[in-house]
VOSEBA-382213 format. One record per residue (C-alpha): residue in three letters; x, y, z. Coordinates in Angstrom, 2 decimals, always signed. Last residue first. Layout:
# VOSEBA-382213
PT/ALA/X/Y/Z $
...
This chain:
# VOSEBA-382213
PT/ALA/+65.96/+4.15/+78.54 $
PT/ASN/+63.37/+6.74/+76.76 $
PT/TYR/+60.33/+7.22/+78.61 $
PT/THR/+56.47/+6.65/+77.50 $
PT/SER/+53.82/+6.31/+80.41 $
PT/ALA/+52.21/+2.92/+80.48 $
PT/SER/+48.51/+2.94/+78.83 $
PT/VAL/+44.91/+2.82/+80.74 $
PT/ASN/+42.46/+0.73/+78.52 $
PT/GLY/+42.56/-2.32/+80.88 $
PT/GLY/+43.29/-5.94/+79.75 $
PT/LYS/+40.56/-8.71/+79.37 $
PT/GLY/+39.50/-7.75/+75.63 $
PT/THR/+42.92/-9.72/+74.28 $
PT/TRP/+44.37/-6.78/+72.65 $
PT/ASN/+43.17/-3.71/+74.42 $
PT/ILE/+45.01/-1.15/+72.36 $
PT/HIS/+47.10/+1.61/+73.15 $
PT/ILE/+47.78/+4.70/+71.09 $
PT/TYR/+50.38/+7.47/+71.52 $
PT/ASP/+49.20/+10.14/+68.80 $
PT/GLY/+51.93/+11.19/+66.61 $
PT/VAL/+49.68/+10.83/+63.46 $
PT/LYS/+45.80/+10.88/+64.77 $
PT/ARG/+43.97/+7.79/+65.80 $
PT/ASP/+40.24/+8.94/+66.58 $
PT/GLU/+39.85/+11.35/+63.93 $
PT/THR/+41.74/+8.76/+61.49 $
PT/ALA/+45.49/+8.19/+60.33 $
PT/TYR/+46.17/+4.89/+58.39 $
PT/GLU/+47.96/+6.66/+55.67 $
PT/PRO/+50.07/+8.33/+58.22 $
PT/LEU/+51.25/+5.24/+60.20 $
PT/ILE/+50.11/+4.98/+63.75 $
PT/LYS/+51.75/+5.36/+66.90 $
PT/PHE/+52.51/+2.81/+69.31 $
PT/THR/+51.82/+2.30/+73.23 $
PT/HIS/+53.61/+0.67/+76.09 $
PT/ALA/+50.53/-1.10/+77.66 $
PT/GLY/+53.03/-3.63/+78.77 $
PT/PHE/+52.40/-6.76/+77.28 $
PT/TYR/+50.45/-5.92/+74.04 $
PT/ASP/+51.84/-2.82/+73.59 $
PT/ARG/+55.36/-4.07/+73.93 $
PT/GLN/+54.46/-6.74/+71.24 $
PT/ALA/+52.71/-4.00/+68.75 $
PT/GLN/+56.12/-2.06/+69.18 $
PT/LEU/+57.97/-5.27/+68.16 $
PT/LEU/+55.54/-5.83/+65.15 $
PT/ASN/+55.84/-2.42/+63.70 $
PT/ALA/+59.56/-2.60/+64.37 $
PT/PRO/+59.55/-5.18/+61.42 $
PT/LEU/+61.26/-2.69/+59.07 $
PT/GLN/+60.15/-0.77/+56.16 $
PT/LYS/+61.95/+1.58/+54.30 $
PT/SER/+65.13/-0.72/+54.36 $
PT/ARG/+67.90/+1.02/+53.53 $
PT/TYR/+69.46/+1.11/+56.81 $
PT/GLY/+68.30/-2.38/+57.63 $
PT/ASP/+70.31/-3.89/+54.71 $
PT/TYR/+73.42/-1.62/+55.60 $
PT/PHE/+73.23/-2.45/+59.07 $
PT/SER/+72.88/-6.17/+58.28 $
PT/LEU/+76.03/-6.00/+55.87 $
PT/ALA/+78.39/-4.24/+58.54 $
PT/THR/+76.58/-6.75/+61.33 $
PT/SER/+78.13/-9.82/+59.28 $
PT/PHE/+81.34/-8.21/+58.22 $
PT/ALA/+82.28/-7.34/+62.18 $
PT/PRO/+80.59/-10.45/+63.30 $
PT/THR/+82.77/-12.78/+60.84 $
PT/PRO/+82.66/-16.24/+62.45 $
PT/VAL/+83.87/-19.12/+60.10 $
PT/GLY/+81.10/-22.07/+60.10 $
PT/ALA/+82.02/-22.82/+56.30 $
PT/GLU/+78.65/-22.06/+54.93 $
PT/ILE/+78.33/-19.06/+57.05 $
PT/ALA/+81.49/-17.80/+55.75 $
PT/VAL/+80.77/-18.54/+52.30 $
PT/GLY/+77.75/-16.90/+52.07 $
PT/LEU/+79.48/-13.91/+53.79 $
PT/THR/+82.00/-13.59/+51.16 $
PT/LYS/+79.20/-14.00/+48.65 $
PT/ARG/+77.28/-10.92/+50.11 $
PT/TRP/+80.28/-8.54/+49.97 $
PT/GLY/+81.21/-9.63/+46.37 $
PT/SER/+77.93/-8.81/+45.23 $
PT/GLN/+77.63/-5.30/+47.36 $
PT/ALA/+81.06/-3.88/+46.13 $
PT/LYS/+79.97/-2.21/+43.19 $
PT/ALA/+76.94/-0.60/+45.42 $
PT/ILE/+79.39/+0.38/+48.32 $
PT/ALA/+81.39/+2.23/+46.08 $
PT/LYS/+78.90/+3.87/+44.18 $
PT/ASN/+77.13/+5.27/+47.31 $
PT/PHE/+80.40/+5.85/+48.84 $
PT/PHE/+81.53/+8.51/+45.78 $
PT/PRO/+78.02/+9.68/+45.13 $
PT/HIS/+77.50/+10.76/+48.94 $
PT/PHE/+74.75/+9.31/+50.79 $
PT/LEU/+76.44/+6.66/+52.25 $
PT/LEU/+78.44/+9.38/+54.07 $
PT/ASN/+75.45/+10.21/+55.98 $
PT/GLU/+73.56/+13.59/+56.40 $
PT/LEU/+76.32/+15.85/+54.77 $
PT/ASP/+76.15/+19.05/+56.51 $
PT/PRO/+79.92/+19.96/+55.57 $
PT/ASN/+78.89/+19.44/+52.02 $
PT/GLU/+81.91/+19.57/+49.43 $
PT/ARG/+84.30/+19.81/+52.66 $
PT/TYR/+82.64/+16.79/+54.04 $
PT/ALA/+82.81/+14.56/+51.01 $
PT/ALA/+86.40/+15.77/+50.36 $
PT/THR/+87.52/+14.80/+53.62 $
PT/ILE/+85.76/+11.25/+53.59 $
PT/GLU/+87.69/+10.80/+50.11 $
PT/ALA/+90.82/+11.63/+51.97 $
PT/LEU/+89.94/+9.15/+54.58 $
PT/PHE/+90.01/+6.11/+52.20 $
PT/VAL/+93.83/+6.87/+51.51 $
PT/SER/+94.29/+5.49/+55.13 $
PT/ARG/+95.29/+6.60/+58.50 $
PT/ILE/+93.53/+4.45/+61.39 $
PT/ILE/+96.35/+4.38/+63.44 $
PT/CYS/+97.12/+8.16/+63.34 $
PT/GLY/+99.93/+10.02/+61.80 $
PT/GLY/+98.19/+10.89/+58.72 $
PT/ARG/+94.54/+10.90/+57.00 $
PT/TRP/+92.66/+10.81/+60.50 $
PT/MET/+93.08/+14.74/+61.03 $
PT/LEU/+91.58/+15.41/+57.76 $
PT/ALA/+88.35/+13.52/+58.76 $
PT/ILE/+87.79/+15.60/+61.72 $
PT/SER/+88.77/+18.73/+59.69 $
PT/PRO/+85.91/+18.30/+57.21 $
PT/PHE/+83.84/+17.43/+60.21 $
PT/ASN/+84.58/+20.66/+62.20 $
PT/LEU/+82.10/+20.46/+65.20 $
PT/LYS/+80.06/+22.92/+66.74 $
PT/TRP/+78.96/+21.16/+70.14 $
PT/ASN/+76.02/+21.37/+72.04 $
PT/TYR/+76.30/+18.14/+73.62 $
PT/GLU/+73.40/+16.03/+72.16 $
PT/LYS/+73.50/+17.80/+68.96 $
PT/ALA/+77.43/+17.35/+68.17 $
PT/ALA/+77.29/+13.96/+69.97 $
PT/GLU/+74.67/+13.01/+67.19 $
PT/ARG/+76.99/+14.17/+64.37 $
PT/ILE/+79.97/+12.40/+65.98 $
PT/LEU/+77.87/+9.33/+66.16 $
PT/MET/+76.65/+9.17/+62.70 $
PT/PHE/+80.54/+9.70/+61.91 $
PT/GLY/+81.39/+6.61/+63.48 $
PT/GLN/+78.41/+4.84/+61.90 $
PT/ALA/+79.70/+5.82/+58.13 $
PT/TYR/+83.36/+5.36/+59.22 $
PT/SER/+82.22/+1.56/+60.26 $
PT/ILE/+79.77/+1.08/+57.01 $
PT/ILE/+82.82/+2.33/+54.77 $
PT/LYS/+85.12/-0.27/+56.40 $
PT/SER/+82.35/-2.98/+55.76 $
PT/ALA/+82.32/-2.20/+52.01 $
PT/TYR/+86.10/-2.31/+51.62 $
PT/LEU/+86.46/-5.72/+53.58 $
PT/ALA/+83.58/-7.29/+51.52 $
PT/GLN/+85.13/-5.93/+48.22 $
PT/GLU/+88.37/-7.19/+49.05 $
PT/LEU/+87.01/-10.79/+50.08 $
PT/ASP/+84.98/-10.81/+46.75 $
PT/ASP/+88.40/-10.43/+45.25 $
PT/ILE/+90.08/-12.84/+47.20 $
PT/PHE/+87.52/-15.80/+46.56 $
PT/ALA/+87.75/-14.78/+42.79 $
PT/GLN/+91.38/-15.20/+42.63 $
PT/LYS/+91.16/-18.59/+44.77 $
PT/ASP/+88.79/-20.01/+42.03 $
PT/THR/+87.97/-23.65/+43.40 $
PT/ILE/+87.14/-22.71/+46.83 $
PT/LYS/+85.31/-25.72/+48.63 $
PT/PRO/+82.71/-25.03/+50.72 $
PT/THR/+82.95/-26.74/+54.02 $
PT/SER/+80.64/-30.16/+54.86 $
PT/SER/+78.96/-31.22/+58.07 $
PT/PRO/+78.60/-27.42/+59.51 $
PT/GLY/+79.63/-27.06/+63.15 $
PT/ALA/+78.93/-29.20/+66.29 $
PT/LEU/+79.49/-28.06/+69.79 $
PT/LEU/+81.11/-30.41/+72.14 $
PT/THR/+84.98/-30.45/+71.58 $
PT/SER/+85.41/-26.56/+70.29 $
PT/ALA/+83.13/-25.71/+73.29 $
PT/ARG/+85.95/-27.09/+75.70 $
PT/GLY/+88.49/-24.94/+73.84 $
PT/ARG/+86.23/-22.09/+73.61 $
PT/GLU/+85.78/-22.16/+77.70 $
PT/GLU/+89.38/-22.04/+77.98 $
PT/LYS/+90.12/-19.26/+75.64 $
PT/LEU/+87.06/-16.72/+76.98 $
PT/ALA/+89.23/-13.88/+76.07 $
PT/SER/+88.67/-14.47/+72.34 $
PT/LEU/+84.81/-13.85/+73.09 $
PT/CYS/+85.72/-10.39/+74.69 $
PT/ARG/+87.44/-9.38/+72.00 $
PT/ALA/+84.77/-10.47/+69.84 $
PT/PHE/+82.60/-8.19/+71.82 $
PT/VAL/+84.55/-5.06/+71.23 $
PT/ALA/+84.59/-5.40/+67.54 $
PT/GLU/+80.74/-6.38/+67.44 $
PT/GLY/+80.17/-2.62/+69.03 $
PT/ILE/+82.42/-1.20/+66.80 $
PT/LEU/+80.16/-2.71/+63.95 $
PT/THR/+77.11/-1.97/+65.29 $
PT/VAL/+77.19/+1.82/+66.05 $
PT/PRO/+73.31/+1.93/+65.83 $
PT/MET/+73.01/+5.39/+67.47 $
PT/GLY/+70.67/+5.50/+70.25 $
PT/LEU/+72.67/+8.17/+72.03 $
PT/ASP/+73.32/+5.99/+75.17 $
PT/LEU/+73.99/+3.32/+72.91 $
PT/ALA/+76.42/+4.99/+71.03 $
PT/ASN/+78.35/+5.88/+74.30 $
PT/ILE/+78.35/+2.62/+75.36 $
PT/ALA/+79.93/+1.41/+72.34 $
PT/THR/+82.39/+4.40/+72.15 $
PT/TRP/+83.47/+3.62/+75.86 $
PT/LYS/+83.96/-0.22/+74.80 $
PT/GLY/+86.40/+0.91/+72.07 $
PT/THR/+87.99/+3.18/+74.43 $
PT/GLY/+88.54/+0.34/+77.18 $
PT/LYS/+92.12/-0.67/+77.17 $
PT/GLN/+91.63/-4.06/+75.22 $
PT/GLY/+93.36/-7.45/+75.21 $
PT/ALA/+92.91/-10.15/+72.43 $
PT/SER/+92.93/-13.70/+73.33 $
PT/ASP/+94.24/-15.92/+70.46 $
PT/LEU/+97.61/-16.45/+71.91 $
PT/ILE/+100.79/-15.86/+69.96 $
PT/LYS/+102.92/-18.71/+68.09 $
PT/GLU/+101.03/-18.65/+64.73 $
PT/VAL/+101.82/-14.92/+64.56 $
PT/LEU/+105.48/-15.57/+64.73 $
PT/PRO/+105.45/-17.34/+61.59 $
PT/THR/+108.22/-20.42/+61.06 $
PT/GLY/+111.52/-20.22/+60.44 $
PT/ASP/+112.98/-21.26/+63.69 $
PT/THR/+113.79/-17.61/+64.91 $
PT/ASP/+110.44/-16.59/+64.35 $
PT/ASN/+109.32/-15.48/+60.97 $
PT/TYR/+107.41/-12.04/+59.90 $
PT/ALA/+105.49/-12.23/+56.73 $
PT/LEU/+102.34/-12.56/+58.64 $
PT/ILE/+103.14/-9.11/+60.55 $
PT/ASP/+104.67/-7.41/+57.90 $
PT/ARG/+101.37/-7.65/+55.70 $
PT/THR/+99.47/-7.00/+58.92 $
PT/ILE/+101.61/-3.76/+59.11 $
PT/GLU/+100.52/-2.49/+55.95 $
PT/ILE/+96.68/-3.23/+56.27 $
PT/LEU/+96.65/-1.31/+59.54 $
PT/PHE/+98.48/+1.94/+57.96 $
PT/SER/+96.25/+2.19/+55.05 $
PT/ASP/+95.79/+1.18/+51.34 $
PT/LEU/+92.36/-0.43/+51.23 $
PT/VAL/+91.36/+1.43/+47.75 $
PT/GLY/+94.57/-0.30/+46.14 $
PT/LYS/+98.22/-0.53/+46.80 $
PT/ASN/+97.67/-2.09/+50.30 $
PT/TRP/+95.67/-4.78/+48.77 $
PT/LYS/+98.46/-6.28/+46.79 $
PT/ALA/+100.49/-6.31/+50.25 $
PT/PHE/+97.60/-7.62/+52.02 $
PT/VAL/+97.44/-10.69/+49.49 $
PT/ASP/+101.26/-11.20/+49.93 $
PT/SER/+100.88/-11.47/+53.64 $
PT/ILE/+98.01/-14.03/+53.09 $
PT/GLU/+100.37/-16.05/+50.91 $
PT/LYS/+103.17/-15.84/+53.52 $
PT/ASP/+100.43/-17.03/+56.15 $
PT/SER/+99.58/-20.03/+54.25 $
PT/PHE/+96.28/-20.01/+52.35 $
PT/GLY/+93.78/-23.00/+52.93 $
PT/GLY/+90.89/-20.22/+51.34 $
PT/VAL/+88.55/-21.29/+54.24 $
PT/ARG/+90.48/-21.54/+57.51 $
PT/LYS/+93.33/-19.27/+56.23 $
PT/MET/+92.08/-16.78/+53.80 $
PT/LEU/+88.65/-16.86/+56.15 $
PT/ASP/+90.64/-16.04/+59.09 $
PT/TYR/+92.85/-12.88/+57.56 $
PT/ALA/+89.53/-11.74/+56.51 $
PT/GLU/+88.22/-11.94/+59.73 $
PT/CYS/+91.30/-10.45/+61.21 $
PT/ILE/+91.14/-7.27/+58.93 $
PT/LEU/+87.76/-6.48/+59.87 $
PT/GLN/+88.54/-6.84/+63.62 $
PT/MET/+91.43/-4.46/+63.05 $
PT/ASP/+89.24/-2.13/+61.36 $
PT/GLY/+86.35/-2.27/+64.08 $
PT/TYR/+88.80/-1.75/+66.85 $
PT/GLU/+90.34/+1.19/+65.12 $
PT/ILE/+86.99/+2.56/+64.28 $
PT/GLY/+86.33/+2.99/+68.25 $
PT/ASN/+90.00/+4.37/+68.55 $
PT/HIS/+88.98/+6.97/+66.24 $
PT/VAL/+85.43/+7.33/+68.25 $
PT/MET/+87.32/+8.08/+71.28 $
PT/LYS/+89.68/+10.69/+69.76 $
PT/VAL/+86.76/+12.50/+68.63 $
PT/TYR/+85.26/+12.37/+72.29 $
PT/HIS/+88.89/+13.38/+73.43 $
PT/GLY/+88.51/+16.44/+71.18 $
PT/ALA/+85.19/+17.21/+71.85 $
PT/GLY/+85.57/+17.28/+75.96 $
PT/ALA/+85.00/+21.23/+76.04 $
PT/ASP/+84.34/+22.85/+72.81 $
PT/GLY/+85.20/+21.80/+69.15 $
PT/VAL/+87.59/+20.15/+66.85 $
PT/TRP/+90.29/+22.82/+66.29 $
PT/ASP/+92.72/+21.33/+63.65 $
PT/CYS/+95.36/+18.70/+63.29 $
PT/CYS/+96.63/+16.48/+60.77 $
PT/PRO/+98.49/+19.63/+58.95 $
PT/GLU/+98.30/+20.16/+55.17 $
PT/GLY/+100.67/+19.25/+53.00 $
PT/ASP/+98.90/+16.56/+50.88 $
PT/SER/+98.71/+15.12/+54.67 $
PT/LYS/+101.04/+16.28/+57.04 $
PT/ALA/+101.86/+14.89/+60.60 $
PT/ALA/+101.43/+17.44/+63.75 $
PT/ILE/+104.44/+19.03/+65.07 $
PT/SER/+103.78/+22.09/+63.44 $
PT/GLN/+100.20/+22.15/+63.86 $
PT/PHE/+100.70/+21.74/+67.27 $
PT/ILE/+102.84/+24.52/+67.80 $
PT/GLU/+101.47/+26.95/+65.82 $
PT/LYS/+97.86/+26.31/+67.12 $
PT/ILE/+98.77/+26.62/+70.64 $
PT/HIS/+98.23/+30.02/+71.51 $
PT/PRO/+95.50/+30.57/+68.91 $
PT/TRP/+93.68/+27.51/+70.33 $
PT/ALA/+93.47/+28.67/+74.08 $
PT/GLU/+90.54/+31.26/+73.44 $
PT/PRO/+88.50/+27.87/+72.19 $
PT/ALA/+88.58/+26.18/+75.57 $
PT/GLY/+88.33/+22.64/+74.60 $
PT/GLY/+89.18/+20.64/+71.79 $
PT/PRO/+92.65/+19.28/+70.25 $
PT/MET/+92.51/+16.49/+68.23 $
PT/LEU/+96.14/+15.81/+67.14 $
PT/SER/+97.48/+12.94/+64.30 $
PT/PRO/+101.05/+12.54/+65.26 $
PT/GLY/+104.36/+13.63/+63.27 $
PT/TYR/+107.72/+12.51/+63.37 $
PT/ARG/+108.39/+11.60/+67.00 $
PT/ALA/+104.49/+11.20/+68.66 $
PT/GLY/+103.77/+9.20/+65.35 $
PT/GLU/+106.70/+6.84/+65.89 $
PT/GLU/+105.92/+6.21/+69.29 $
PT/GLY/+101.86/+5.68/+68.54 $
PT/GLY/+99.92/+7.64/+66.18 $
PT/SER/+97.17/+9.25/+67.79 $
PT/VAL/+96.75/+12.13/+70.47 $
PT/GLY/+93.46/+13.36/+71.30 $
PT/SER/+93.81/+16.55/+73.25 $
PT/GLY/+91.72/+17.92/+76.10 $
PT/VAL/+92.38/+21.74/+76.61 $
PT/PHE/+91.72/+23.87/+79.64 $
PT/TYR/+91.96/+27.68/+79.80 $
PT/ILE/+92.75/+28.81/+83.08 $
PT/GLY/+90.52/+31.60/+84.34 $
PT/LYS/+89.41/+30.13/+87.61 $
PT/GLU/+85.82/+28.92/+86.68 $
PT/LYS/+87.24/+27.86/+83.12 $
PT/LEU/+89.23/+25.18/+85.19 $
PT/GLU/+86.31/+23.58/+86.89 $
PT/ALA/+84.36/+23.58/+83.56 $
PT/TYR/+86.92/+22.27/+81.32 $
PT/ARG/+87.83/+19.75/+84.04 $
PT/ARG/+84.32/+18.41/+83.98 $
PT/ASN/+83.99/+18.41/+80.18 $
PT/THR/+87.52/+16.49/+79.89 $
PT/ASP/+86.33/+13.85/+82.95 $
PT/PRO/+83.15/+13.64/+80.62 $
PT/PHE/+85.49/+12.89/+77.57 $
PT/HIS/+87.24/+9.90/+78.69 $
PT/SER/+91.02/+10.59/+79.12 $
PT/ASN/+93.49/+9.10/+76.69 $
PT/GLY/+96.31/+11.26/+77.47 $
PT/GLY/+97.10/+14.40/+75.84 $
PT/ASP/+95.44/+16.84/+78.55 $
PT/ILE/+96.44/+20.20/+77.74 $
PT/ILE/+96.66/+23.14/+80.50 $
PT/ILE/+96.67/+26.79/+79.27 $
PT/ASP/+97.30/+30.28/+81.10 $
PT/GLY/+94.82/+32.78/+80.85 $
PT/LYS/+94.43/+33.65/+84.52 $
PT/GLU/+97.32/+32.57/+86.45 $
PT/MET/+99.56/+29.37/+87.27 $
PT/HIS/+101.71/+28.45/+90.14 $
PT/PRO/+99.05/+27.32/+92.63 $
PT/LEU/+97.21/+25.77/+89.62 $
PT/LEU/+99.88/+23.23/+88.80 $
PT/GLN/+100.07/+20.86/+91.63 $
PT/ASN/+95.77/+20.82/+91.46 $
PT/ILE/+96.15/+20.19/+87.38 $
PT/PHE/+99.14/+17.29/+88.28 $
PT/ASN/+96.64/+15.55/+90.81 $
PT/ASP/+93.51/+15.61/+88.20 $
PT/VAL/+95.59/+13.96/+85.63 $
PT/ALA/+96.88/+11.19/+87.69 $
PT/ASP/+93.75/+10.66/+89.05 $
PT/GLY/+92.41/+9.16/+85.43 $
PT/ALA/+93.79/+8.77/+82.36 $
PT/LYS/+98.04/+7.93/+82.79 $
PT/VAL/+100.32/+11.08/+82.06 $
PT/LEU/+100.92/+13.03/+78.91 $
PT/LEU/+99.97/+16.68/+80.33 $
PT/ILE/+100.77/+19.06/+78.22 $
PT/VAL/+101.62/+22.70/+79.72 $
PT/ARG/+101.13/+26.17/+78.07 $
PT/ARG/+102.10/+29.13/+80.22 $
PT/PRO/+100.51/+32.35/+78.47 $
PT/ARG/+103.17/+33.55/+79.22 $
PT/LYS/+106.68/+32.06/+78.72 $
PT/LEU/+107.46/+29.10/+80.60 $
PT/LYS/+110.37/+28.35/+83.06 $
PT/ALA/+108.44/+29.57/+86.15 $
PT/CYS/+105.73/+27.06/+85.15 $
PT/LEU/+108.39/+24.24/+85.12 $
PT/GLU/+110.51/+25.18/+88.34 $
PT/GLU/+107.13/+25.05/+90.20 $
PT/VAL/+106.42/+21.91/+88.90 $
PT/SER/+109.74/+20.43/+90.35 $
PT/HIS/+112.84/+18.96/+88.98 $
PT/ALA/+112.92/+21.11/+85.66 $
PT/GLY/+114.60/+20.22/+82.32 $
PT/LEU/+115.14/+22.59/+79.60 $
PT/ILE/+114.94/+20.94/+75.73 $
PT/SER/+116.19/+23.16/+72.70 $
PT/LYS/+118.51/+19.86/+71.96 $
PT/GLY/+122.27/+19.63/+72.48 $
PT/LYS/+121.32/+16.35/+74.62 $
PT/ALA/+117.60/+15.66/+74.69 $
PT/GLU/+118.30/+11.65/+73.85 $
PT/ASN/+121.30/+11.38/+76.46 $
PT/ALA/+122.02/+13.77/+79.21 $
PT/LEU/+118.94/+15.73/+78.93 $
PT/PHE/+116.61/+12.38/+79.38 $
PT/HIS/+118.72/+11.06/+82.12 $
PT/ASP/+118.29/+14.40/+84.10 $
PT/VAL/+114.39/+14.26/+83.60 $
PT/LYS/+114.34/+10.53/+84.19 $
PT/SER/+115.98/+11.28/+87.80 $
PT/VAL/+112.93/+13.61/+88.58 $
PT/THR/+110.28/+10.70/+88.93 $
PT/ARG/+107.11/+12.59/+88.69 $
PT/ASN/+108.62/+13.95/+85.42 $
PT/TYR/+109.22/+17.35/+83.99 $
PT/ALA/+110.31/+18.63/+80.70 $
PT/VAL/+110.38/+22.41/+79.34 $
PT/VAL/+110.40/+22.58/+75.48 $
PT/THR/+111.82/+25.14/+73.03 $
PT/PHE/+110.28/+25.56/+69.77 $
PT/GLY/+112.09/+24.91/+66.82 $
PT/HIS/+110.76/+22.08/+65.04 $
PT/ASP/+113.16/+19.63/+65.88 $
PT/ALA/+112.32/+20.78/+69.77 $
PT/ALA/+108.58/+19.79/+69.15 $
PT/ASN/+109.43/+16.39/+67.93 $
PT/LEU/+111.79/+15.73/+70.64 $
PT/ILE/+109.06/+16.60/+73.39 $
PT/LEU/+106.66/+14.58/+71.45 $
PT/ASN/+109.35/+11.48/+71.74 $
PT/GLN/+109.71/+11.69/+75.01 $
PT/GLY/+106.09/+12.26/+75.94 $
PT/MET/+105.01/+9.15/+73.97 $
PT/VAL/+107.62/+7.05/+75.30 $
PT/ALA/+107.24/+7.78/+79.20 $
PT/LEU/+108.67/+11.13/+80.27 $
PT/GLY/+105.25/+12.58/+81.82 $
PT/ILE/+104.52/+16.45/+82.05 $
PT/LEU/+105.58/+18.44/+79.26 $
PT/GLY/+105.97/+22.49/+78.94 $
PT/ILE/+105.88/+24.83/+76.06 $
PT/ASP/+107.79/+27.97/+74.88 $
PT/GLY/+110.12/+27.94/+77.59 $
PT/GLN/+112.53/+30.75/+77.70 $
PT/ALA/+111.11/+32.18/+81.13 $
PT/GLU/+114.27/+33.34/+82.91 $
PT/THR/+114.27/+32.00/+86.77 $
PT/MET/+114.59/+34.55/+89.33 $
């Protein structure tokens, strides 16, 4: 009989899986490694894993036999059918109280389903977001576990040991029930889309309006990385723009301007629409990638569609850069405010008890959107876990008020120059809409009632006996229509 020595098992020996195993071994845990192509197991044991507390398994049965109880197995495989296939392979060799952890980029409804199915069998299922790429997996990722709460005491020590640390605190805590961990990772990825698009728009404005060279733009990002915008994405942008190809010219200028995507940003935008949350910046970031993919069509449009007859002249480059920094900072605040609005609504919709200060803390280190900025979000939610909106907290309220002038000036310059800034623009539009006590939706609702008898509600100050507050009212606007209204529903 095989002796159970393993603290945790891991299936999937691609780069992320191998690095996570090495990370766990460095922290004193014994890991059992398995891969569908078993030759990879032998190669890994003979090379990267040699001399470390890592055991190999040549079958799922052997993997389970080598694990201490309760068995803990992490799946780091492609999202979708592969996850279900491995769960089905594991089940015959597991018993009640064992734990299966999906560390891939699974869509949260799939995690909800797997959680419910395995709960019936007495198996604890955890869906955990893992962020930070190869380096994060090796030296400290951001981990966002959610699912069966009974599993957390059995995986907490391992997860918090291998996670990144921020001011000594692990960037990992229990998120919530069922698919909450993968949901938070999905929103993280959506915010990542937004951050990247904002940075690209700042780069484009410096290049096309300011006339800056790539080296000069890199220097600007280097300076920004020492202030309020200090973050991983600003840091790598600095490096990318300073990187020259073998011929001495910037490599970034040779890269096709057509962006790819794996779908997590799209999932976030779709879920925002499903929940009726105005997460506009992530939506625009997704659409910007879609527009970039129309490379040939844009080439034809560039010769057919006219732009501004004249472009603004930047006479004070430092003032231009300072305004742009404020625009980027303010837009970033809006993006995170929208992201947390979505998470808060999801908690209500899916009946999850989410830990908001811990979510912000998880993103402070190890992950792609890690930044100094997130320390303030953590502090805000620790101060008030029931904070209605980040924009209501004094720190962000003051920061966005201070940034407002530069933000508006930057957008004015962009519009005048004909340079697209979908993320900057939607951030400011959201801000102006959110702070508007009165919006023109009164006219929109009147239009809906006019053509479709969709009804409207009356403002409290104009309520009467015939038109009470909360009543659905229909008017025969033309005198020719009927008085029967359409039923109300939410699409």
